[in-house]
PDB file of N, H, CA, C and O in Angstrom:
ATOM      1  N   MET A   1      81.178  86.826  96.954  1.00  0.00           N
ATOM      2  CA  MET A   1      79.812  87.213  96.429  1.00  0.00           C
ATOM      3  C   MET A   1      78.464  87.512  97.271  1.00  0.00           C
ATOM      4  O   MET A   1      78.068  86.506  97.859  1.00  0.00           O
ATOM      5  N   ALA A   2      77.992  88.196  97.385  1.00  0.00           N
ATOM      6  H   ALA A   2      78.314  89.013  96.908  1.00  0.00           H
ATOM      7  CA  ALA A   2      77.110  88.664  98.229  1.00  0.00           C
ATOM      8  C   ALA A   2      75.646  87.488  97.890  1.00  0.00           C
ATOM      9  O   ALA A   2      75.434  86.970  96.794  1.00  0.00           O
ATOM     10  N   THR A   3      75.027  87.343  98.806  1.00  0.00           N
ATOM     11  H   THR A   3      75.199  87.764  99.696  1.00  0.00           H
ATOM     12  CA  THR A   3      73.887  86.443  98.480  1.00  0.00           C
ATOM     13  C   THR A   3      72.793  86.904  99.628  1.00  0.00           C
ATOM     14  O   THR A   3      73.093  87.477 100.676  1.00  0.00           O
ATOM     15  N   ALA A   4      70.857  86.365  99.022  1.00  0.00           N
ATOM     16  H   ALA A   4      70.613  85.900  98.172  1.00  0.00           H
ATOM     17  CA  ALA A   4      69.835  87.271  99.579  1.00  0.00           C
ATOM     18  C   ALA A   4      69.348  85.855  99.937  1.00  0.00           C
ATOM     19  O   ALA A   4      69.781  85.005  99.159  1.00  0.00           O
ATOM     20  N   ARG A   5      68.554  85.390 100.921  1.00  0.00           N
ATOM     21  H   ARG A   5      68.203  86.082 101.553  1.00  0.00           H
ATOM     22  CA  ARG A   5      67.414  84.569 101.365  1.00  0.00           C
ATOM     23  C   ARG A   5      66.761  84.819 100.249  1.00  0.00           C
ATOM     24  O   ARG A   5      66.828  85.995  99.893  1.00  0.00           O
ATOM     25  N   TYR A   6      65.870  83.783  99.265  1.00  0.00           N
ATOM     26  H   TYR A   6      65.815  82.827  99.554  1.00  0.00           H
ATOM     27  CA  TYR A   6      64.678  83.933  98.828  1.00  0.00           C
ATOM     28  C   TYR A   6      63.923  82.839  99.004  1.00  0.00           C
ATOM     29  O   TYR A   6      64.499  81.753  99.071  1.00  0.00           O
ATOM     30  N   VAL A   7      62.129  82.924  99.141  1.00  0.00           N
ATOM     31  H   VAL A   7      61.661  83.807  99.087  1.00  0.00           H
ATOM     32  CA  VAL A   7      61.086  81.598  99.147  1.00  0.00           C
ATOM     33  C   VAL A   7      60.570  81.483  97.842  1.00  0.00           C
ATOM     34  O   VAL A   7      60.329  82.352  97.004  1.00  0.00           O
ATOM     35  N   TYR A   8      60.491  80.734  97.827  1.00  0.00           N
ATOM     36  H   TYR A   8      60.687  80.028  98.508  1.00  0.00           H
ATOM     37  CA  TYR A   8      59.564  80.276  95.819  1.00  0.00           C
ATOM     38  C   TYR A   8      58.841  78.594  95.849  1.00  0.00           C
ATOM     39  O   TYR A   8      59.100  77.546  96.441  1.00  0.00           O
ATOM     40  N   TRP A   9      58.008  78.969  95.040  1.00  0.00           N
ATOM     41  H   TRP A   9      57.798  79.821  94.559  1.00  0.00           H
ATOM     42  CA  TRP A   9      57.367  77.778  94.676  1.00  0.00           C
ATOM     43  C   TRP A   9      56.989  77.852  93.561  1.00  0.00           C
ATOM     44  O   TRP A   9      57.378  78.773  92.843  1.00  0.00           O
ATOM     45  N   GLN A  10      56.031  76.793  93.065  1.00  0.00           N
ATOM     46  H   GLN A  10      55.715  76.045  93.648  1.00  0.00           H
ATOM     47  CA  GLN A  10      55.744  77.069  91.785  1.00  0.00           C
ATOM     48  C   GLN A  10      54.215  76.546  91.646  1.00  0.00           C
ATOM     49  O   GLN A  10      53.864  75.381  91.833  1.00  0.00           O
ATOM     50  N   ASP A  11      53.508  77.452  91.341  1.00  0.00           N
ATOM     51  H   ASP A  11      53.793  78.399  91.189  1.00  0.00           H
ATOM     52  CA  ASP A  11      51.991  77.396  90.996  1.00  0.00           C
ATOM     53  C   ASP A  11      51.484  77.174  89.664  1.00  0.00           C
ATOM     54  O   ASP A  11      51.579  78.000  88.756  1.00  0.00           O
ATOM     55  N   GLY A  12      50.843  75.827  89.551  1.00  0.00           N
ATOM     56  H   GLY A  12      50.767  75.156  90.289  1.00  0.00           H
ATOM     57  CA  GLY A  12      50.578  75.822  88.056  1.00  0.00           C
ATOM     58  C   GLY A  12      52.135  75.873  86.615  1.00  0.00           C
ATOM     59  O   GLY A  12      53.238  75.328  86.573  1.00  0.00           O
ATOM     60  N   GLY A  13      51.689  76.439  86.051  1.00  0.00           N
ATOM     61  H   GLY A  13      50.793  76.882  86.085  1.00  0.00           H
ATOM     62  CA  GLY A  13      52.961  76.600  85.245  1.00  0.00           C
ATOM     63  C   GLY A  13      53.704  77.686  85.470  1.00  0.00           C
ATOM     64  O   GLY A  13      54.415  78.087  84.549  1.00  0.00           O
ATOM     65  N   ASP A  14      53.695  78.491  86.927  1.00  0.00           N
ATOM     66  H   ASP A  14      53.117  78.165  87.675  1.00  0.00           H
ATOM     67  CA  ASP A  14      54.677  79.569  86.910  1.00  0.00           C
ATOM     68  C   ASP A  14      55.109  79.104  87.914  1.00  0.00           C
ATOM     69  O   ASP A  14      54.842  77.959  88.278  1.00  0.00           O
ATOM     70  N   TRP A  15      55.968  80.025  88.644  1.00  0.00           N
ATOM     71  H   TRP A  15      56.185  80.955  88.348  1.00  0.00           H
ATOM     72  CA  TRP A  15      56.920  80.187  89.385  1.00  0.00           C
ATOM     73  C   TRP A  15      57.050  81.132  90.626  1.00  0.00           C
ATOM     74  O   TRP A  15      58.201  81.565  90.571  1.00  0.00           O
ATOM     75  N   LEU A  16      56.635  81.478  91.346  1.00  0.00           N
ATOM     76  H   LEU A  16      55.700  81.127  91.391  1.00  0.00           H
ATOM     77  CA  LEU A  16      56.789  82.931  91.957  1.00  0.00           C
ATOM     78  C   LEU A  16      57.623  82.589  93.569  1.00  0.00           C
ATOM     79  O   LEU A  16      57.744  81.570  94.250  1.00  0.00           O
ATOM     80  N   GLY A  17      58.138  84.183  93.733  1.00  0.00           N
ATOM     81  H   GLY A  17      58.039  85.011  93.180  1.00  0.00           H
ATOM     82  CA  GLY A  17      59.171  84.406  94.477  1.00  0.00           C
ATOM     83  C   GLY A  17      59.332  85.182  95.655  1.00  0.00           C
ATOM     84  O   GLY A  17      58.455  86.028  95.479  1.00  0.00           O
ATOM     85  N   TYR A  18      59.744  85.393  96.488  1.00  0.00           N
ATOM     86  H   TYR A  18      60.456  84.706  96.631  1.00  0.00           H
ATOM     87  CA  TYR A  18      59.906  86.423  96.946  1.00  0.00           C
ATOM     88  C   TYR A  18      61.086  86.353  98.699  1.00  0.00           C
ATOM     89  O   TYR A  18      61.091  85.669  99.722  1.00  0.00           O
ATOM     90  N   PHE A  19      61.995  87.628  98.076  1.00  0.00           N
ATOM     91  H   PHE A  19      61.991  88.184  97.245  1.00  0.00           H
ATOM     92  CA  PHE A  19      63.213  87.419  99.588  1.00  0.00           C
ATOM     93  C   PHE A  19      62.078  87.782 100.921  1.00  0.00           C
ATOM     94  O   PHE A  19      61.018  88.377 101.113  1.00  0.00           O
ATOM     95  N   ASP A  20      63.225  86.889 101.736  1.00  0.00           N
ATOM     96  H   ASP A  20      64.086  86.405 101.579  1.00  0.00           H
ATOM     97  CA  ASP A  20      62.920  86.766 103.176  1.00  0.00           C
ATOM     98  C   ASP A  20      62.829  88.700 104.010  1.00  0.00           C
ATOM     99  O   ASP A  20      62.220  89.045 105.023  1.00  0.00           O
ATOM    100  N   GLU A  21      63.538  89.397 103.231  1.00  0.00           N
ATOM    101  H   GLU A  21      64.033  89.116 102.408  1.00  0.00           H
ATOM    102  CA  GLU A  21      64.211  90.587 103.732  1.00  0.00           C
ATOM    103  C   GLU A  21      63.034  91.658 103.133  1.00  0.00           C
ATOM    104  O   GLU A  21      63.191  92.793 103.582  1.00  0.00           O
ATOM    105  N   PHE A  22      61.933  91.518 102.242  1.00  0.00           N
ATOM    106  H   PHE A  22      61.805  90.596 101.877  1.00  0.00           H
ATOM    107  CA  PHE A  22      61.085  92.438 101.217  1.00  0.00           C
ATOM    108  C   PHE A  22      60.111  91.797 101.376  1.00  0.00           C
ATOM    109  O   PHE A  22      59.414  92.104 100.409  1.00  0.00           O
ATOM    110  N   PRO A  23      59.217  90.620 102.353  1.00  0.00           N
ATOM    111  CA  PRO A  23      57.871  89.761 101.644  1.00  0.00           C
ATOM    112  C   PRO A  23      57.259  90.615 100.786  1.00  0.00           C
ATOM    113  O   PRO A  23      57.259  90.497  99.561  1.00  0.00           O
ATOM    114  N   GLU A  24      56.748  91.457 101.406  1.00  0.00           N
ATOM    115  H   GLU A  24      56.749  91.552 102.401  1.00  0.00           H
ATOM    116  CA  GLU A  24      55.728  92.233 100.091  1.00  0.00           C
ATOM    117  C   GLU A  24      55.921  92.189  98.633  1.00  0.00           C
ATOM    118  O   GLU A  24      55.072  92.351  97.757  1.00  0.00           O
ATOM    119  N   TYR A  25      57.187  91.940  98.516  1.00  0.00           N
ATOM    120  H   TYR A  25      57.877  91.808  99.228  1.00  0.00           H
ATOM    121  CA  TYR A  25      57.538  92.573  96.954  1.00  0.00           C
ATOM    122  C   TYR A  25      57.947  90.792  96.136  1.00  0.00           C
ATOM    123  O   TYR A  25      58.950  90.081  96.064  1.00  0.00           O
ATOM    124  N   LEU A  26      56.491  90.705  95.651  1.00  0.00           N
ATOM    125  H   LEU A  26      55.676  91.282  95.709  1.00  0.00           H
ATOM    126  CA  LEU A  26      56.493  88.925  94.497  1.00  0.00           C
ATOM    127  C   LEU A  26      56.864  89.782  93.364  1.00  0.00           C
ATOM    128  O   LEU A  26      56.781  90.946  92.972  1.00  0.00           O
ATOM    129  N   THR A  27      57.412  88.376  92.961  1.00  0.00           N
ATOM    130  H   THR A  27      57.479  87.430  93.279  1.00  0.00           H
ATOM    131  CA  THR A  27      57.920  88.130  91.595  1.00  0.00           C
ATOM    132  C   THR A  27      58.002  86.684  90.880  1.00  0.00           C
ATOM    133  O   THR A  27      58.385  85.616  91.358  1.00  0.00           O
ATOM    134  N   GLN A  28      57.608  86.931  89.813  1.00  0.00           N
ATOM    135  H   GLN A  28      57.297  87.799  89.425  1.00  0.00           H
ATOM    136  CA  GLN A  28      57.525  85.794  88.933  1.00  0.00           C
ATOM    137  C   GLN A  28      58.348  85.459  87.715  1.00  0.00           C
ATOM    138  O   GLN A  28      59.091  86.127  86.997  1.00  0.00           O
ATOM    139  N   GLY A  29      57.821  83.722  87.730  1.00  0.00           N
ATOM    140  H   GLY A  29      57.217  83.179  88.313  1.00  0.00           H
ATOM    141  CA  GLY A  29      58.937  83.426  86.143  1.00  0.00           C
ATOM    142  C   GLY A  29      58.385  82.464  85.467  1.00  0.00           C
ATOM    143  O   GLY A  29      57.300  82.054  85.882  1.00  0.00           O
ATOM    144  N   GLU A  30      58.962  81.861  84.278  1.00  0.00           N
ATOM    145  H   GLU A  30      59.843  82.193  83.940  1.00  0.00           H
ATOM    146  CA  GLU A  30      57.656  80.494  83.771  1.00  0.00           C
ATOM    147  C   GLU A  30      59.427  79.733  84.378  1.00  0.00           C
ATOM    148  O   GLU A  30      59.103  78.933  85.255  1.00  0.00           O
ATOM    149  N   THR A  31      60.273  79.718  84.302  1.00  0.00           N
ATOM    150  H   THR A  31      60.536  80.369  83.589  1.00  0.00           H
ATOM    151  CA  THR A  31      60.915  78.652  84.933  1.00  0.00           C
ATOM    152  C   THR A  31      61.754  79.219  86.418  1.00  0.00           C
ATOM    153  O   THR A  31      61.795  80.397  86.775  1.00  0.00           O
ATOM    154  N   LEU A  32      62.310  78.192  87.053  1.00  0.00           N
ATOM    155  H   LEU A  32      62.277  77.236  86.763  1.00  0.00           H
ATOM    156  CA  LEU A  32      62.991  78.656  88.427  1.00  0.00           C
ATOM    157  C   LEU A  32      64.145  79.558  88.019  1.00  0.00           C
ATOM    158  O   LEU A  32      64.190  80.616  88.646  1.00  0.00           O
ATOM    159  N   GLU A  33      65.200  79.342  86.994  1.00  0.00           N
ATOM    160  H   GLU A  33      65.164  78.482  86.485  1.00  0.00           H
ATOM    161  CA  GLU A  33      66.103  80.201  86.573  1.00  0.00           C
ATOM    162  C   GLU A  33      65.619  81.556  85.977  1.00  0.00           C
ATOM    163  O   GLU A  33      66.256  82.609  85.932  1.00  0.00           O
ATOM    164  N   ASP A  34      64.368  81.307  85.532  1.00  0.00           N
ATOM    165  H   ASP A  34      63.852  80.452  85.569  1.00  0.00           H
ATOM    166  CA  ASP A  34      63.820  82.561  84.915  1.00  0.00           C
ATOM    167  C   ASP A  34      62.934  83.409  86.238  1.00  0.00           C
ATOM    168  O   ASP A  34      62.418  84.500  85.996  1.00  0.00           O
ATOM    169  N   LEU A  35      62.863  82.972  87.198  1.00  0.00           N
ATOM    170  H   LEU A  35      63.282  82.086  87.394  1.00  0.00           H
ATOM    171  CA  LEU A  35      62.286  83.557  88.374  1.00  0.00           C
ATOM    172  C   LEU A  35      63.573  83.600  89.085  1.00  0.00           C
ATOM    173  O   LEU A  35      63.578  84.815  89.285  1.00  0.00           O
ATOM    174  N   GLN A  36      64.925  83.088  89.740  1.00  0.00           N
ATOM    175  H   GLN A  36      64.921  82.102  89.577  1.00  0.00           H
ATOM    176  CA  GLN A  36      65.784  83.783  89.723  1.00  0.00           C
ATOM    177  C   GLN A  36      66.347  85.159  89.338  1.00  0.00           C
ATOM    178  O   GLN A  36      66.702  86.007  90.156  1.00  0.00           O
ATOM    179  N   ALA A  37      66.386  85.279  88.073  1.00  0.00           N
ATOM    180  H   ALA A  37      66.097  84.589  87.409  1.00  0.00           H
ATOM    181  CA  ALA A  37      66.601  86.696  86.868  1.00  0.00           C
ATOM    182  C   ALA A  37      65.956  87.661  87.507  1.00  0.00           C
ATOM    183  O   ALA A  37      66.436  88.671  88.020  1.00  0.00           O
ATOM    184  N   HIS A  38      64.578  87.231  87.446  1.00  0.00           N
ATOM    185  H   HIS A  38      64.187  86.410  87.029  1.00  0.00           H
ATOM    186  CA  HIS A  38      63.680  87.986  87.877  1.00  0.00           C
ATOM    187  C   HIS A  38      64.201  88.949  89.794  1.00  0.00           C
ATOM    188  O   HIS A  38      64.080  90.117  90.162  1.00  0.00           O
ATOM    189  N   LEU A  39      64.693  87.831  90.420  1.00  0.00           N
ATOM    190  H   LEU A  39      64.791  86.882  90.121  1.00  0.00           H
ATOM    191  CA  LEU A  39      64.204  88.242  91.565  1.00  0.00           C
ATOM    192  C   LEU A  39      65.523  89.156  91.574  1.00  0.00           C
ATOM    193  O   LEU A  39      65.408  90.262  92.102  1.00  0.00           O
ATOM    194  N   LYS A  40      66.653  88.824  91.084  1.00  0.00           N
ATOM    195  H   LYS A  40      66.746  87.926  90.655  1.00  0.00           H
ATOM    196  CA  LYS A  40      67.893  89.399  91.001  1.00  0.00           C
ATOM    197  C   LYS A  40      67.831  90.938  90.396  1.00  0.00           C
ATOM    198  O   LYS A  40      68.538  91.858  90.807  1.00  0.00           O
ATOM    199  N   ASP A  41      66.931  91.030  89.430  1.00  0.00           N
ATOM    200  H   ASP A  41      66.357  90.283  89.096  1.00  0.00           H
ATOM    201  CA  ASP A  41      66.684  92.600  89.355  1.00  0.00           C
ATOM    202  C   ASP A  41      65.374  93.377  90.245  1.00  0.00           C
ATOM    203  O   ASP A  41      65.140  94.564  90.013  1.00  0.00           O
ATOM    204  N   LEU A  42      64.775  92.819  90.992  1.00  0.00           N
ATOM    205  H   LEU A  42      64.965  91.856  91.181  1.00  0.00           H
ATOM    206  CA  LEU A  42      63.779  93.320  91.956  1.00  0.00           C
ATOM    207  C   LEU A  42      64.582  93.667  93.091  1.00  0.00           C
ATOM    208  O   LEU A  42      64.448  94.645  93.826  1.00  0.00           O
ATOM    209  N   TYR A  43      65.762  92.392  93.169  1.00  0.00           N
ATOM    210  H   TYR A  43      65.871  91.598  92.572  1.00  0.00           H
ATOM    211  CA  TYR A  43      66.675  92.666  94.628  1.00  0.00           C
ATOM    212  C   TYR A  43      67.784  94.183  94.187  1.00  0.00           C
ATOM    213  O   TYR A  43      68.459  94.654  95.102  1.00  0.00           O
ATOM    214  N   LEU A  44      67.853  94.716  93.014  1.00  0.00           N
ATOM    215  H   LEU A  44      67.304  94.333  92.271  1.00  0.00           H
ATOM    216  CA  LEU A  44      68.559  95.779  92.607  1.00  0.00           C
ATOM    217  C   LEU A  44      67.559  96.901  92.820  1.00  0.00           C
ATOM    218  O   LEU A  44      67.924  97.886  93.462  1.00  0.00           O
ATOM    219  N   ASP A  45      66.388  96.833  92.357  1.00  0.00           N
ATOM    220  H   ASP A  45      66.092  96.033  91.836  1.00  0.00           H
ATOM    221  CA  ASP A  45      65.517  98.279  92.581  1.00  0.00           C
ATOM    222  C   ASP A  45      64.773  98.162  93.822  1.00  0.00           C
ATOM    223  O   ASP A  45      63.745  98.839  93.846  1.00  0.00           O
ATOM    224  N   LEU A  46      65.110  97.261  95.189  1.00  0.00           N
ATOM    225  H   LEU A  46      65.945  96.711  95.169  1.00  0.00           H
ATOM    226  CA  LEU A  46      64.694  97.201  96.093  1.00  0.00           C
ATOM    227  C   LEU A  46      66.083  98.300  97.031  1.00  0.00           C
ATOM    228  O   LEU A  46      66.228  98.979  98.047  1.00  0.00           O
ATOM    229  N   THR A  47      66.620  97.962  96.149  1.00  0.00           N
ATOM    230  H   THR A  47      66.502  97.411  95.323  1.00  0.00           H
ATOM    231  CA  THR A  47      68.366  98.363  97.185  1.00  0.00           C
ATOM    232  C   THR A  47      68.725  99.262  96.174  1.00  0.00           C
ATOM    233  O   THR A  47      69.926  99.533  96.211  1.00  0.00           O
ATOM    234  N   SER A  48      68.389  99.561  95.697  1.00  0.00           N
ATOM    235  H   SER A  48      67.414  99.341  95.666  1.00  0.00           H
ATOM    236  CA  SER A  48      69.117 101.000  95.291  1.00  0.00           C
ATOM    237  C   SER A  48      68.737 102.253  95.985  1.00  0.00           C
ATOM    238  O   SER A  48      69.690 103.019  95.835  1.00  0.00           O
ATOM    239  N   GLY A  49      67.838 102.810  96.648  1.00  0.00           N
ATOM    240  H   GLY A  49      67.065 102.188  96.770  1.00  0.00           H
ATOM    241  CA  GLY A  49      67.140 103.537  97.661  1.00  0.00           C
ATOM    242  C   GLY A  49      66.856 104.411  96.188  1.00  0.00           C
ATOM    243  O   GLY A  49      67.652 105.329  95.987  1.00  0.00           O
ATOM    244  N   GLU A  50      65.957 104.227  95.319  1.00  0.00           N
ATOM    245  H   GLU A  50      65.311 103.482  95.482  1.00  0.00           H
ATOM    246  CA  GLU A  50      65.042 105.170  94.371  1.00  0.00           C
ATOM    247  C   GLU A  50      64.060 104.864  94.663  1.00  0.00           C
ATOM    248  O   GLU A  50      63.357 105.861  94.825  1.00  0.00           O
ATOM    249  N   ILE A  51      63.359 103.638  94.910  1.00  0.00           N
ATOM    250  H   ILE A  51      63.930 102.828  94.779  1.00  0.00           H
ATOM    251  CA  ILE A  51      61.931 103.201  95.763  1.00  0.00           C
ATOM    252  C   ILE A  51      61.924 103.942  96.789  1.00  0.00           C
ATOM    253  O   ILE A  51      63.034 104.038  97.312  1.00  0.00           O
ATOM    254  N   SER A  52      60.911 104.639  97.401  1.00  0.00           N
ATOM    255  H   SER A  52      60.009 104.561  96.976  1.00  0.00           H
ATOM    256  CA  SER A  52      60.884 105.081  98.704  1.00  0.00           C
ATOM    257  C   SER A  52      59.452 104.168  99.475  1.00  0.00           C
ATOM    258  O   SER A  52      58.579 103.423  99.029  1.00  0.00           O
ATOM    259  N   GLY A  53      59.717 104.579 100.510  1.00  0.00           N
ATOM    260  H   GLY A  53      60.426 105.183 100.872  1.00  0.00           H
ATOM    261  CA  GLY A  53      58.736 103.563 101.361  1.00  0.00           C
ATOM    262  C   GLY A  53      58.955 102.134 101.446  1.00  0.00           C
ATOM    263  O   GLY A  53      57.908 101.526 101.665  1.00  0.00           O
ATOM    264  N   ILE A  54      59.648 101.645 101.376  1.00  0.00           N
ATOM    265  H   ILE A  54      60.499 102.139 101.198  1.00  0.00           H
ATOM    266  CA  ILE A  54      60.174 100.096 101.311  1.00  0.00           C
ATOM    267  C   ILE A  54      59.705  99.440 102.829  1.00  0.00           C
ATOM    268  O   ILE A  54      60.253 100.093 103.717  1.00  0.00           O
ATOM    269  N   ARG A  55      58.943  98.458 103.322  1.00  0.00           N
ATOM    270  H   ARG A  55      58.498  97.928 102.600  1.00  0.00           H
ATOM    271  CA  ARG A  55      58.899  97.674 103.613  1.00  0.00           C
ATOM    272  C   ARG A  55      60.424  96.902 104.315  1.00  0.00           C
ATOM    273  O   ARG A  55      61.135  97.154 103.342  1.00  0.00           O
ATOM    274  N   ARG A  56      61.398  96.151 105.310  1.00  0.00           N
ATOM    275  H   ARG A  56      60.821  95.947 106.101  1.00  0.00           H
ATOM    276  CA  ARG A  56      62.464  95.777 105.355  1.00  0.00           C
ATOM    277  C   ARG A  56      61.809  95.188 106.818  1.00  0.00           C
ATOM    278  O   ARG A  56      61.258  95.836 107.709  1.00  0.00           O
ATOM    279  N   VAL A  57      62.081  93.675 106.736  1.00  0.00           N
ATOM    280  H   VAL A  57      62.528  93.149 106.012  1.00  0.00           H
ATOM    281  CA  VAL A  57      62.172  92.561 108.024  1.00  0.00           C
ATOM    282  C   VAL A  57      63.868  92.919 108.656  1.00  0.00           C
ATOM    283  O   VAL A  57      64.789  93.316 107.941  1.00  0.00           O
ATOM    284  N   ALA A  58      63.941  92.706 109.876  1.00  0.00           N
ATOM    285  H   ALA A  58      63.193  92.384 110.456  1.00  0.00           H
ATOM    286  CA  ALA A  58      65.413  92.697 110.605  1.00  0.00           C
ATOM    287  C   ALA A  58      65.113  92.145 112.084  1.00  0.00           C
ATOM    288  O   ALA A  58      63.970  92.361 112.486  1.00  0.00           O
ATOM    289  N   GLU A  59      65.566  91.790 112.532  1.00  0.00           N
ATOM    290  H   GLU A  59      66.495  91.614 112.205  1.00  0.00           H
ATOM    291  CA  GLU A  59      65.867  91.308 113.714  1.00  0.00           C
ATOM    292  C   GLU A  59      66.490  92.123 115.032  1.00  0.00           C
ATOM    293  O   GLU A  59      67.665  92.459 114.883  1.00  0.00           O
ATOM    294  N   LEU A  60      66.076  92.366 115.876  1.00  0.00           N
ATOM    295  H   LEU A  60      65.122  92.094 115.997  1.00  0.00           H
ATOM    296  CA  LEU A  60      66.526  92.928 117.138  1.00  0.00           C
ATOM    297  C   LEU A  60      67.056  92.138 118.408  1.00  0.00           C
ATOM    298  O   LEU A  60      66.457  91.097 118.679  1.00  0.00           O
ATOM    299  N   SER A  61      68.251  92.573 119.319  1.00  0.00           N
ATOM    300  H   SER A  61      68.737  93.419 119.098  1.00  0.00           H
ATOM    301  CA  SER A  61      68.523  91.831 120.192  1.00  0.00           C
ATOM    302  C   SER A  61      68.038  91.814 121.628  1.00  0.00           C
ATOM    303  O   SER A  61      68.882  92.214 122.429  1.00  0.00           O
ATOM    304  N   LEU A  62      66.752  91.404 122.190  1.00  0.00           N
ATOM    305  H   LEU A  62      66.066  91.079 121.539  1.00  0.00           H
ATOM    306  CA  LEU A  62      66.671  92.221 123.373  1.00  0.00           C
ATOM    307  C   LEU A  62      67.078  91.369 124.533  1.00  0.00           C
ATOM    308  O   LEU A  62      66.246  91.118 125.404  1.00  0.00           O
ATOM    309  N   SER A  63      68.466  90.844 124.617  1.00  0.00           N
ATOM    310  H   SER A  63      69.142  91.048 123.909  1.00  0.00           H
ATOM    311  CA  SER A  63      69.516  90.255 125.624  1.00  0.00           C
ATOM    312  C   SER A  63      69.917  92.125 126.058  1.00  0.00           C
ATOM    313  O   SER A  63      70.084  93.168 125.427  1.00  0.00           O
ATOM    314  N   SER A  64      69.922  91.703 127.431  1.00  0.00           N
ATOM    315  H   SER A  64      69.786  90.855 127.944  1.00  0.00           H
ATOM    316  CA  SER A  64      70.962  93.628 127.846  1.00  0.00           C
ATOM    317  C   SER A  64      72.220  92.900 128.219  1.00  0.00           C
ATOM    318  O   SER A  64      73.219  93.531 128.565  1.00  0.00           O
TER     319      SER A  64
END
């Protein structure tokens, strides 16, 4: 099973969240479960290759 780390929080009555790998793409839901469903849809959109210019977060090893 594939997984993706995400950050989430509740603001008033809304649940907001984004993926660590795609911090510029925020989504929301009415419940935590609704937010998770929106995050799954968002992840599919972001990784499908159909959207151009998506910024990503990565790590680079600097040791020789």
